Backbone as CSV, one residue per row, in Angstrom:
resi,resn,N_x,N_y,N_z,CA_x,CA_y,CA_z,C_x,C_y,C_z
1,UNK,-11.894,0.446,20.360,-12.469,1.438,19.351,-12.618,0.593,17.841
2,UNK,-14.073,0.646,17.505,-14.131,0.045,16.172,-14.188,1.232,15.058
3,UNK,-12.879,1.007,14.094,-13.202,2.368,13.185,-13.952,2.274,12.170
4,UNK,-14.724,2.993,11.549,-15.982,3.046,10.471,-15.219,3.804,9.427
5,UNK,-15.272,3.006,8.240,-15.154,3.901,7.050,-16.395,4.079,6.291
6,UNK,-16.332,5.095,5.274,-16.866,5.581,4.640,-17.273,5.343,2.827
7,UNK,-18.504,4.752,2.506,-18.456,3.959,1.418,-19.045,5.554,0.246
8,UNK,-18.229,5.912,-0.494,-18.679,7.280,-0.916,-19.957,7.019,-2.151
9,UNK,-21.226,7.560,-1.770,-21.574,7.470,-2.797,-21.413,8.557,-4.154
10,UNK,-22.083,8.122,-5.560,-21.902,8.576,-6.547,-22.344,10.412,-6.350
11,UNK,-23.730,10.577,-5.788,-23.885,12.054,-5.491,-22.634,12.962,-5.095
12,UNK,-21.849,12.056,-4.127,-20.274,12.999,-3.573,-19.518,12.914,-4.658
13,UNK,-19.244,11.840,-5.306,-18.051,12.158,-6.565,-18.603,13.280,-7.260
14,UNK,-19.790,12.995,-7.560,-20.172,14.170,-8.740,-19.889,15.691,-8.245
15,UNK,-20.436,15.808,-7.284,-20.104,17.073,-6.230,-18.549,17.603,-6.199
16,UNK,-18.146,16.489,-6.164,-16.599,17.186,-5.982,-15.856,17.131,-7.059
17,UNK,-16.328,16.618,-8.330,-15.798,16.767,-9.526,-16.362,17.915,-9.980
18,UNK,-17.500,18.728,-9.815,-18.139,19.773,-9.995,-17.496,21.075,-9.267
19,UNK,-16.920,20.733,-8.026,-16.781,21.642,-6.976,-17.459,22.421,-6.542
20,UNK,-18.842,22.039,-6.865,-19.869,22.590,-6.119,-20.536,22.964,-5.091
21,UNK,-20.167,21.970,-4.116,-20.437,21.648,-2.961,-19.319,21.620,-1.869
22,UNK,-18.681,22.417,-1.250,-17.238,22.165,-0.473,-17.619,21.368,0.681
23,UNK,-18.514,21.032,1.135,-19.001,19.916,2.580,-18.538,18.592,2.017
24,UNK,-18.642,18.221,0.580,-18.411,17.111,0.168,-16.550,16.767,0.321
25,UNK,-15.723,18.061,0.731,-14.527,17.959,0.527,-13.814,17.348,1.900
26,UNK,-14.458,17.828,3.132,-14.237,17.052,4.606,-14.122,15.976,4.342
27,UNK,-15.005,15.063,3.407,-14.467,13.553,3.297,-13.651,13.355,2.495
28,UNK,-13.700,13.642,1.044,-12.946,13.074,-0.172,-11.228,13.477,0.655
29,UNK,-11.342,14.869,1.026,-9.717,15.274,1.264,-9.084,14.776,2.734
30,UNK,-9.822,14.101,3.217,-9.347,13.802,4.714,-8.533,12.515,4.636
31,UNK,-7.270,12.571,4.670,-6.362,11.766,4.497,-6.438,10.464,5.637
32,UNK,-6.926,10.879,6.963,-7.516,10.150,8.316,-8.487,9.315,8.016
33,UNK,-9.630,9.268,6.913,-10.727,8.515,6.789,-10.520,7.127,5.815
34,UNK,-10.908,6.144,6.346,-11.106,5.137,5.400,-12.169,5.223,4.443
35,UNK,-11.507,5.588,3.320,-12.946,5.595,2.180,-12.798,4.507,1.104
36,UNK,-14.104,4.331,0.865,-14.507,2.967,-0.494,-15.572,3.787,-0.955
37,UNK,-15.508,3.154,-2.461,-16.032,3.178,-3.179,-16.494,1.796,-4.294
38,UNK,-17.734,1.813,-4.633,-18.469,0.888,-5.062,-18.043,0.862,-6.611
39,UNK,-17.890,-0.724,-7.602,-17.509,-0.206,-8.698,-18.806,0.493,-9.244
40,UNK,-19.707,0.038,-8.963,-21.164,0.402,-9.741,-20.726,2.065,-9.697
41,UNK,-20.081,2.464,-8.551,-20.018,4.203,-8.826,-19.319,4.722,-10.021
42,UNK,-18.314,3.917,-10.368,-17.546,3.966,-11.238,-18.219,4.102,-12.592
43,UNK,-19.258,3.515,-13.134,-20.256,3.219,-14.179,-21.022,4.779,-14.164
44,UNK,-21.513,4.802,-13.076,-22.377,5.878,-12.831,-21.321,7.304,-13.301
45,UNK,-20.260,7.552,-12.857,-19.781,8.509,-12.874,-19.379,8.509,-14.545
46,UNK,-18.722,7.635,-15.001,-18.308,7.348,-16.480,-19.586,7.829,-17.411
47,UNK,-20.801,7.419,-16.930,-22.000,8.072,-17.810,-22.174,9.332,-17.340
48,UNK,-22.027,10.026,-15.875,-22.293,11.518,-15.941,-21.047,12.135,-16.814
49,UNK,-19.785,11.841,-16.668,-19.061,12.389,-17.592,-19.413,12.583,-19.021
50,UNK,-19.407,11.102,-19.553,-19.967,11.420,-21.005,-21.264,12.148,-21.401
51,UNK,-21.980,12.289,-20.540,-23.108,13.194,-20.704,-22.980,14.720,-20.488
52,UNK,-21.749,15.230,-19.586,-21.360,16.374,-19.672,-20.016,16.533,-20.805
53,UNK,-20.025,15.813,-21.764,-19.348,15.957,-22.896,-17.524,15.626,-22.496
54,UNK,-17.220,15.317,-21.425,-15.657,15.258,-20.804,-15.114,14.306,-22.032
55,UNK,-13.719,15.003,-22.169,-12.982,14.097,-23.249,-12.743,12.552,-22.496
56,UNK,-12.179,11.793,-23.227,-11.748,10.084,-22.837,-10.312,10.276,-21.593
57,UNK,-9.651,11.297,-21.988,-8.483,11.505,-20.813,-9.085,12.422,-19.790
58,UNK,-9.755,13.003,-19.736,-9.960,13.632,-18.534,-11.233,12.764,-17.702
59,UNK,-12.008,11.592,-18.515,-12.639,10.827,-18.039,-12.014,9.429,-17.210
60,UNK,-10.499,9.418,-17.652,-9.691,8.320,-17.271,-9.052,9.030,-15.692
61,UNK,-8.664,10.343,-16.341,-8.221,10.684,-14.747,-9.329,10.947,-13.421
62,UNK,-10.286,11.215,-13.948,-11.165,11.127,-12.802,-11.678,9.742,-11.971
63,UNK,-11.484,8.738,-13.047,-11.521,7.301,-12.778,-10.600,7.109,-11.890
64,UNK,-9.475,7.494,-12.282,-7.762,7.313,-11.707,-7.755,8.115,-10.342
65,UNK,-8.386,9.361,-10.134,-8.619,9.813,-8.897,-9.273,9.192,-7.853
66,UNK,-10.296,8.558,-8.134,-11.273,7.924,-7.529,-10.532,6.714,-7.050
67,UNK,-9.877,6.275,-7.543,-9.286,4.906,-6.887,-7.991,5.354,-6.439
68,UNK,-7.544,6.518,-6.599,-6.050,7.042,-5.219,-7.031,7.341,-4.071
69,UNK,-7.966,7.920,-4.234,-8.271,8.371,-2.758,-9.323,7.696,-2.069
70,UNK,-9.526,6.477,-2.654,-10.748,5.496,-1.958,-9.926,4.176,-2.417
71,UNK,-10.589,2.896,-1.727,-10.437,1.828,-2.213,-11.773,1.414,-2.711
72,UNK,-11.497,1.091,-4.247,-12.841,0.602,-4.985,-12.866,-0.712,-4.875
73,UNK,-14.389,-1.060,-4.443,-14.747,-2.388,-3.904,-15.696,-2.870,-5.001
74,UNK,-15.187,-4.140,-5.407,-15.691,-4.779,-6.439,-17.282,-5.182,-5.952
75,UNK,-18.519,-5.710,-6.714,-19.632,-6.246,-6.300,-19.594,-7.451,-6.362
76,UNK,-19.187,-7.936,-5.300,-19.243,-9.456,-5.363,-20.678,-10.202,-5.075
77,UNK,-20.327,-11.518,-5.295,-21.877,-12.180,-5.044,-22.746,-11.553,-3.743
78,UNK,-21.653,-11.781,-2.696,-22.607,-11.159,-1.383,-23.139,-10.211,-1.297
79,UNK,-22.453,-9.179,-2.014,-22.694,-7.535,-2.132,-24.053,-7.582,-2.969
80,UNK,-24.232,-8.312,-3.914,-25.268,-8.586,-5.016,-26.380,-9.031,-4.311
81,UNK,-26.035,-10.285,-3.605,-27.519,-10.766,-2.701,-28.127,-9.914,-1.845
82,UNK,-27.076,-9.337,-0.714,-27.524,-8.278,0.006,-28.383,-7.113,-0.196
83,UNK,-27.801,-6.518,-1.794,-28.430,-5.598,-2.622,-29.890,-5.945,-2.761
84,UNK,-30.058,-7.393,-3.445,-31.206,-7.705,-3.741,-32.099,-7.796,-2.290
85,UNK,-32.019,-8.334,-1.625,-32.670,-8.500,-0.068,-33.259,-7.102,0.198
86,UNK,-32.402,-5.978,-0.042,-32.544,-4.468,0.145,-33.733,-4.144,-0.627
87,UNK,-33.606,-4.559,-1.742,-34.594,-4.328,-3.003,-35.721,-5.039,-2.528
88,UNK,-35.825,-6.244,-1.940,-37.226,-6.682,-1.419,-37.897,-6.116,-0.329
89,UNK,-36.789,-5.727,0.385,-37.550,-5.392,1.928,-37.948,-3.686,1.607
90,UNK,-37.743,-3.350,0.212,-38.829,-1.793,0.070,-37.345,-0.606,-0.015
91,UNK,-36.227,-1.010,0.068,-35.416,0.154,-0.565,-35.781,0.604,-1.619
92,UNK,-35.805,2.268,-1.450,-36.658,2.972,-2.227,-35.460,3.436,-3.578
93,UNK,-34.229,3.440,-3.471,-33.414,3.766,-4.265,-33.232,2.722,-5.622
94,UNK,-32.720,2.986,-6.603,-32.366,2.312,-7.839,-31.280,1.231,-7.300
95,UNK,-31.320,0.517,-8.285,-30.249,-0.647,-8.389,-28.815,-0.251,-7.729
96,UNK,-28.178,1.004,-8.383,-26.771,1.475,-8.003,-27.306,1.684,-6.363
97,UNK,-28.022,2.274,-6.267,-28.100,2.904,-4.826,-28.007,2.046,-3.768
98,UNK,-28.642,0.710,-4.319,-29.196,-0.659,-3.631,-27.653,-1.290,-3.352
99,UNK,-26.952,-1.205,-4.497,-25.658,-1.827,-4.586,-24.363,-1.011,-3.429
100,UNK,-24.654,0.138,-3.645,-23.508,0.909,-2.769,-24.057,0.944,-1.274
101,UNK,-25.725,0.920,-1.176,-25.675,0.498,0.424,-25.634,-0.844,0.902
102,UNK,-25.644,-1.655,0.005,-25.011,-3.086,0.574,-23.722,-3.161,0.439
103,UNK,-22.482,-2.586,-0.250,-21.424,-2.570,-0.314,-20.842,-1.755,1.069
104,UNK,-21.685,-0.751,1.509,-21.318,-0.117,2.841,-21.452,-1.135,4.119
105,UNK,-22.780,-1.811,4.121,-23.403,-2.649,5.181,-22.248,-3.886,5.304
106,UNK,-21.820,-4.276,3.995,-21.302,-5.531,3.985,-19.934,-5.409,4.809
107,UNK,-19.406,-3.904,4.758,-18.121,-3.820,5.383,-18.119,-2.937,6.879
108,UNK,-19.376,-2.912,7.244,-19.629,-2.398,8.751,-19.489,-0.579,8.540
109,UNK,-19.534,-0.032,7.498,-19.212,1.203,7.010,-20.615,2.095,6.928
110,UNK,-20.507,3.018,6.783,-21.280,4.207,6.498,-21.269,4.809,4.926
111,UNK,-22.485,5.114,4.190,-22.685,5.493,3.245,-22.822,7.163,3.468
112,UNK,-22.056,7.842,2.740,-21.748,9.502,2.338,-22.606,10.061,1.366
113,UNK,-23.324,10.856,1.670,-24.319,11.111,0.315,-24.971,12.529,0.355
114,UNK,-25.765,12.845,-1.129,-26.498,13.621,-0.438,-27.838,13.298,-1.274
115,UNK,-27.873,12.292,-1.678,-29.159,11.451,-2.065,-30.181,10.934,-1.512
116,UNK,-31.233,11.905,-1.837,-32.570,11.616,-0.727,-32.868,10.095,-0.696
117,UNK,-32.447,9.603,-1.681,-33.165,7.879,-0.901,-32.877,7.271,0.221
118,UNK,-31.395,7.893,0.621,-30.699,7.690,1.543,-31.140,8.464,2.874
119,UNK,-32.041,9.212,2.743,-32.204,10.500,3.913,-32.194,9.627,4.975
120,UNK,-33.297,8.981,5.241,-33.842,8.115,6.491,-33.186,7.184,6.582
121,UNK,-32.055,6.621,6.331,-31.279,5.399,6.383,-30.341,5.721,7.833
122,UNK,-30.210,5.070,8.557,-29.645,5.351,10.016,-28.132,5.405,9.567
123,UNK,-27.620,4.048,8.881,-26.275,4.206,8.569,-25.563,4.997,7.246
124,UNK,-26.164,5.963,7.040,-25.858,7.015,5.997,-25.582,8.216,6.453
125,UNK,-24.093,8.568,6.112,-23.951,10.225,6.521,-24.415,11.566,5.239
126,UNK,-25.410,11.909,5.870,-26.750,12.343,4.627,-26.020,13.938,4.714
127,UNK,-25.475,14.454,3.566,-25.292,15.896,3.193,-26.465,16.392,2.842
128,UNK,-27.170,17.629,3.746,-28.394,17.955,3.010,-28.107,19.167,1.972
129,UNK,-28.856,18.787,1.077,-28.823,19.924,-0.001,-29.466,20.978,0.576
130,UNK,-29.044,22.059,-0.449,-29.920,23.458,-0.386,-29.461,24.352,0.508
């Protein structure tokens, strides 16, 4: 049996931080799952937290929590190349979403998200909104 890991999209981390969608907890708080996060997600989370006027100490805490709950995967040359290919093939997400997808696929994992760009992606676990 091959174990599949889950790359947690920024959408999921934001929902977890806000505490408004308990469906994300089954992934974030499940110690039996192998969770991964792209470094690009850290950038997006820091931007989000600054936009919500979080203080620097809380921002450091949130980033640390992501690193505790998941293995942070750097954007390697291979991931960057794969992401570029996905964009060329017509993936509708932005660059960050494309890098997150490439991070998942490079490791044989699934993306966990509620972001509409991933709705029809076969290797995404799409948490429906609303």
